[in-house]
ZAFIBA-167471 format. One record per atom (N, C-alpha, C): x negated, y negated, z; residue number from 1; residue in three letters. Coordinates in pm, 1 decimal. Last residue first. Example, Ala and Ser with C-alpha at 12.3 -4.5 7.8 and 13.67 -1.06 7.14 Angstrom:
# residues 2
SITE_-1285.0_225.0_708.0_2_Ser
SITE_-1367.0_106.0_714.0_2_Ser
SITE_-1290.0_-3.0_787.0_2_Ser
SITE_-1319.0_569.0_780.0_1_Ala
SITE_-1230.0_450.0_780.0_1_Ala
SITE_-1320.0_330.0_780.0_1_Ala
***
This chain:
# residues 71
SITE_-12138.0_-6544.1_743.6_71_Unk
SITE_-12252.9_-6633.8_724.4_71_Unk
SITE_-12275.6_-6716.0_846.0_71_Unk
SITE_-11908.9_-6386.9_721.2_70_Unk
SITE_-12030.7_-6331.7_777.6_70_Unk
SITE_-12153.6_-6416.8_757.4_70_Unk
SITE_-11681.0_-6515.0_654.8_69_Unk
SITE_-11748.9_-6440.6_549.8_69_Unk
SITE_-11888.3_-6393.2_590.5_69_Unk
SITE_-11601.3_-6653.4_873.9_68_Unk
SITE_-11515.3_-6545.1_825.7_68_Unk
SITE_-11578.9_-6458.5_718.5_68_Unk
SITE_-11804.5_-6845.9_877.2_67_Unk
SITE_-11794.1_-6744.2_980.1_67_Unk
SITE_-11712.7_-6624.4_935.1_67_Unk
SITE_-11733.1_-7001.7_653.7_66_Unk
SITE_-11863.2_-6934.5_656.5_66_Unk
SITE_-11860.9_-6820.8_761.2_66_Unk
SITE_-11479.0_-7091.1_735.7_65_Unk
SITE_-11494.2_-7013.7_612.2_65_Unk
SITE_-11624.6_-6937.7_615.4_65_Unk
SITE_-11549.8_-7238.5_967.1_64_Unk
SITE_-11464.0_-7122.1_978.9_64_Unk
SITE_-11476.5_-7032.3_855.6_64_Unk
SITE_-11696.1_-7445.8_852.5_63_Unk
SITE_-11759.6_-7354.8_949.4_63_Unk
SITE_-11681.2_-7227.4_960.5_63_Unk
SITE_-11487.5_-7564.0_711.3_62_Unk
SITE_-11600.9_-7502.7_638.3_62_Unk
SITE_-11675.1_-7406.6_728.8_62_Unk
SITE_-11327.0_-7654.7_922.7_61_Unk
SITE_-11275.5_-7566.7_820.8_61_Unk
SITE_-11382.6_-7495.3_745.4_61_Unk
SITE_-11486.1_-7829.3_1068.9_60_Unk
SITE_-11438.9_-7703.0_1132.7_60_Unk
SITE_-11391.3_-7605.6_1030.1_60_Unk
SITE_-11766.6_-7947.4_880.1_59_Unk
SITE_-11626.6_-7957.2_924.7_59_Unk
SITE_-11586.1_-7824.6_984.2_59_Unk
SITE_-12104.2_-7943.2_997.8_58_Unk
SITE_-12000.6_-7903.9_904.8_58_Unk
SITE_-11859.3_-7928.2_966.9_58_Unk
SITE_-12309.4_-7983.8_1173.8_57_Unk
SITE_-12247.8_-8104.9_1115.7_57_Unk
SITE_-12126.5_-8074.2_1029.6_57_Unk
SITE_-12418.0_-7742.7_1238.7_56_Unk
SITE_-12358.3_-7822.0_1347.9_56_Unk
SITE_-12286.1_-7947.3_1297.5_56_Unk
SITE_-12517.7_-7650.0_987.1_55_Unk
SITE_-12403.3_-7587.3_1051.6_55_Unk
SITE_-12338.3_-7675.5_1158.2_55_Unk
SITE_-12713.9_-7708.5_809.5_54_Unk
SITE_-12633.8_-7820.3_859.9_54_Unk
SITE_-12511.5_-7772.8_939.0_54_Unk
SITE_-12810.3_-7468.7_737.3_53_Unk
SITE_-12902.4_-7558.6_809.5_53_Unk
SITE_-12825.9_-7672.4_871.7_53_Unk
SITE_-12590.7_-7365.0_596.7_52_Unk
SITE_-12630.1_-7302.1_721.2_52_Unk
SITE_-12721.3_-7393.0_804.1_52_Unk
SITE_-12600.4_-7535.9_372.9_51_Unk
SITE_-12481.9_-7536.0_461.7_51_Unk
SITE_-12515.3_-7476.4_596.8_51_Unk
SITE_-12848.7_-7453.2_273.2_50_Unk
SITE_-12828.2_-7590.5_316.5_50_Unk
SITE_-12707.6_-7601.6_410.2_50_Unk
SITE_-12790.6_-7195.7_194.4_49_Unk
SITE_-12890.2_-7216.3_297.2_49_Unk
SITE_-12876.9_-7358.5_356.2_49_Unk
SITE_-12604.5_-7251.9_-5.0_48_Unk
SITE_-12560.4_-7175.9_111.5_48_Unk
SITE_-12661.3_-7195.3_225.6_48_Unk
SITE_-12779.1_-7386.4_-180.7_47_Unk
SITE_-12664.8_-7457.0_-120.8_47_Unk
SITE_-12615.3_-7384.2_0.8_47_Unk
SITE_-12952.2_-7182.3_-251.4_46_Unk
SITE_-13004.1_-7303.4_-188.8_46_Unk
SITE_-12891.4_-7382.4_-120.9_46_Unk
SITE_-12783.8_-7000.1_-375.5_45_Unk
SITE_-12850.9_-6963.8_-251.2_45_Unk
SITE_-12902.5_-7082.2_-177.0_45_Unk
SITE_-12715.1_-7137.2_-606.5_44_Unk
SITE_-12614.6_-7116.0_-504.5_44_Unk
SITE_-12674.7_-7078.5_-369.7_44_Unk
SITE_-12944.6_-7389.3_-728.1_43_Unk
SITE_-12885.8_-7256.4_-720.8_43_Unk
SITE_-12797.7_-7239.9_-597.9_43_Unk
SITE_-13024.2_-7646.9_-747.6_42_Unk
SITE_-13126.9_-7549.7_-717.0_42_Unk
SITE_-13072.0_-7407.8_-703.0_42_Unk
SITE_-12837.5_-7841.4_-766.3_41_Unk
SITE_-12889.4_-7788.6_-892.9_41_Unk
SITE_-12997.4_-7681.1_-873.5_41_Unk
SITE_-12789.1_-7903.6_-499.6_40_Unk
SITE_-12682.0_-7843.6_-579.6_40_Unk
SITE_-12735.9_-7781.8_-708.7_40_Unk
SITE_-12953.2_-8038.6_-327.0_39_Unk
SITE_-12994.0_-7903.6_-368.4_39_Unk
SITE_-12889.8_-7832.4_-458.7_39_Unk
SITE_-12835.8_-8283.1_-276.8_38_Unk
SITE_-12972.9_-8282.0_-327.0_38_Unk
SITE_-13015.2_-8144.4_-379.2_38_Unk
SITE_-12592.0_-8220.4_-152.7_37_Unk
SITE_-12594.7_-8274.6_-290.9_37_Unk
SITE_-12732.4_-8262.1_-354.1_37_Unk
SITE_-12538.0_-8139.9_101.6_36_Unk
SITE_-12619.1_-8052.2_15.9_36_Unk
SITE_-12629.7_-8099.1_-130.1_36_Unk
SITE_-12372.1_-8303.5_255.0_35_Unk
SITE_-12497.0_-8254.4_309.7_35_Unk
SITE_-12590.8_-8183.3_211.8_35_Unk
SITE_-12147.9_-8391.0_95.1_34_Unk
SITE_-12210.7_-8475.4_198.6_34_Unk
SITE_-12351.8_-8432.4_233.0_34_Unk
SITE_-12084.3_-8176.3_-75.0_33_Unk
SITE_-12112.6_-8309.1_-128.6_33_Unk
SITE_-12186.2_-8396.0_-30.7_33_Unk
SITE_-12037.2_-7978.2_113.3_32_Unk
SITE_-12143.3_-7958.4_13.0_32_Unk
SITE_-12181.7_-8093.8_-46.2_32_Unk
SITE_-11819.1_-8093.0_248.4_31_Unk
SITE_-11946.2_-8068.1_319.1_31_Unk
SITE_-12060.8_-8048.3_221.1_31_Unk
SITE_-11624.0_-8089.0_49.7_30_Unk
SITE_-11668.5_-8219.3_106.6_30_Unk
SITE_-11803.6_-8205.1_177.7_30_Unk
SITE_-11596.6_-7808.0_10.0_29_Unk
SITE_-11632.9_-7900.4_-98.4_29_Unk
SITE_-11687.4_-8032.6_-47.4_29_Unk
SITE_-11500.4_-7644.9_209.6_28_Unk
SITE_-11643.6_-7670.3_203.2_28_Unk
SITE_-11684.6_-7775.2_95.0_28_Unk
SITE_-11219.0_-7639.7_187.7_27_Unk
SITE_-11281.4_-7654.8_317.5_27_Unk
SITE_-11429.7_-7693.9_309.8_27_Unk
SITE_-11167.0_-7585.7_-81.0_26_Unk
SITE_-11137.3_-7716.8_-28.6_26_Unk
SITE_-11208.0_-7743.2_103.2_26_Unk
SITE_-11248.3_-7315.4_-85.5_25_Unk
SITE_-11305.9_-7412.8_-171.9_25_Unk
SITE_-11287.6_-7554.1_-118.5_25_Unk
SITE_-11071.7_-7206.4_98.5_24_Unk
SITE_-11216.1_-7201.1_124.3_24_Unk
SITE_-11289.4_-7303.6_40.6_24_Unk
SITE_-10819.1_-7258.2_-30.4_23_Unk
SITE_-10850.6_-7316.9_101.7_23_Unk
SITE_-10999.6_-7314.5_136.1_23_Unk
SITE_-10849.4_-7108.5_-278.9_22_Unk
SITE_-10842.6_-7253.1_-273.5_22_Unk
SITE_-10872.1_-7314.0_-135.7_22_Unk
SITE_-10831.5_-6832.6_-225.8_21_Unk
SITE_-10956.8_-6892.1_-263.8_21_Unk
SITE_-10957.3_-7042.7_-243.4_21_Unk
SITE_-10594.2_-6709.2_-186.2_20_Unk
SITE_-10655.2_-6774.7_-69.3_20_Unk
SITE_-10786.9_-6839.5_-101.8_20_Unk
SITE_-10531.0_-6575.0_-406.5_19_Unk
SITE_-10469.5_-6705.2_-394.5_19_Unk
SITE_-10525.3_-6782.6_-277.1_19_Unk
SITE_-10790.9_-6401.7_-568.8_18_Unk
SITE_-10713.3_-6429.3_-450.3_18_Unk
SITE_-10654.5_-6567.6_-449.5_18_Unk
SITE_-10962.2_-6353.1_-770.1_17_Unk
SITE_-10816.3_-6346.1_-802.4_17_Unk
SITE_-10731.8_-6383.9_-682.6_17_Unk
SITE_-11207.2_-6367.7_-643.5_16_Unk
SITE_-11174.0_-6465.7_-749.7_16_Unk
SITE_-11025.6_-6469.5_-777.2_16_Unk
SITE_-11253.7_-6339.4_-298.8_15_Unk
SITE_-11202.4_-6278.4_-420.4_15_Unk
SITE_-11159.2_-6384.7_-521.7_15_Unk
SITE_-11556.1_-6417.4_-133.9_14_Unk
SITE_-11418.1_-6447.6_-162.2_14_Unk
SITE_-11376.3_-6379.8_-290.8_14_Unk
SITE_-11817.4_-6391.1_-54.4_13_Unk
SITE_-11734.8_-6273.5_-59.6_13_Unk
SITE_-11587.1_-6298.9_-87.3_13_Unk
SITE_-11987.5_-6596.5_-76.4_12_Unk
SITE_-11927.8_-6577.6_56.0_12_Unk
SITE_-11830.7_-6458.9_58.1_12_Unk
SITE_-12036.6_-6591.7_-344.8_11_Unk
SITE_-12146.1_-6556.8_-250.0_11_Unk
SITE_-12089.0_-6528.5_-112.0_11_Unk
SITE_-11793.2_-6690.2_-434.7_10_Unk
SITE_-11831.3_-6554.4_-465.8_10_Unk
SITE_-11942.3_-6502.2_-373.1_10_Unk
SITE_-11815.2_-6951.0_-340.4_9_Unk
SITE_-11711.1_-6863.2_-285.7_9_Unk
SITE_-11741.4_-6717.6_-317.1_9_Unk
SITE_-12019.7_-7035.7_-509.4_8_Unk
SITE_-12040.3_-7030.1_-363.0_8_Unk
SITE_-11938.6_-6939.1_-298.2_8_Unk
SITE_-11888.9_-7035.7_-751.5_7_Unk
SITE_-11992.3_-6936.6_-730.3_7_Unk
SITE_-12024.0_-6924.8_-579.8_7_Unk
SITE_-11718.4_-7249.7_-704.8_6_Unk
SITE_-11662.4_-7119.7_-736.1_6_Unk
SITE_-11764.3_-7010.5_-710.5_6_Unk
SITE_-11902.6_-7450.1_-672.4_5_Unk
SITE_-11823.4_-7412.8_-558.0_5_Unk
SITE_-11756.2_-7276.9_-582.3_5_Unk
SITE_-12009.0_-7459.7_-938.6_4_Unk
SITE_-12092.5_-7428.2_-821.4_4_Unk
SITE_-12009.5_-7378.6_-706.2_4_Unk
SITE_-11786.8_-7540.2_-1080.6_3_Unk
SITE_-11849.6_-7414.2_-1108.3_3_Unk
SITE_-11934.8_-7367.2_-992.4_3_Unk
SITE_-11749.3_-7796.0_-972.6_2_Unk
SITE_-11643.5_-7693.4_-957.7_2_Unk
SITE_-11702.8_-7556.1_-980.2_2_Unk
SITE_-11978.2_-7923.0_-1059.6_1_Unk
SITE_-11961.1_-7898.6_-921.0_1_Unk
SITE_-11854.5_-7794.0_-897.3_1_Unk
***
């Protein structure tokens, strides 16, 4: 799951070397587990699509991370 969230951050345009990576990771980790567990093994695009489909249910922090990254 950690690998997946790392790749999700890359999809969202987050910098791997950035110290700001952790807040984005933390912001969406719970939402991915709650809403997208069933598609976690289907690839990063599937999880991102799942997060977008569940946009109205996401935490404010995860919604903000997606918005800040043009999603």
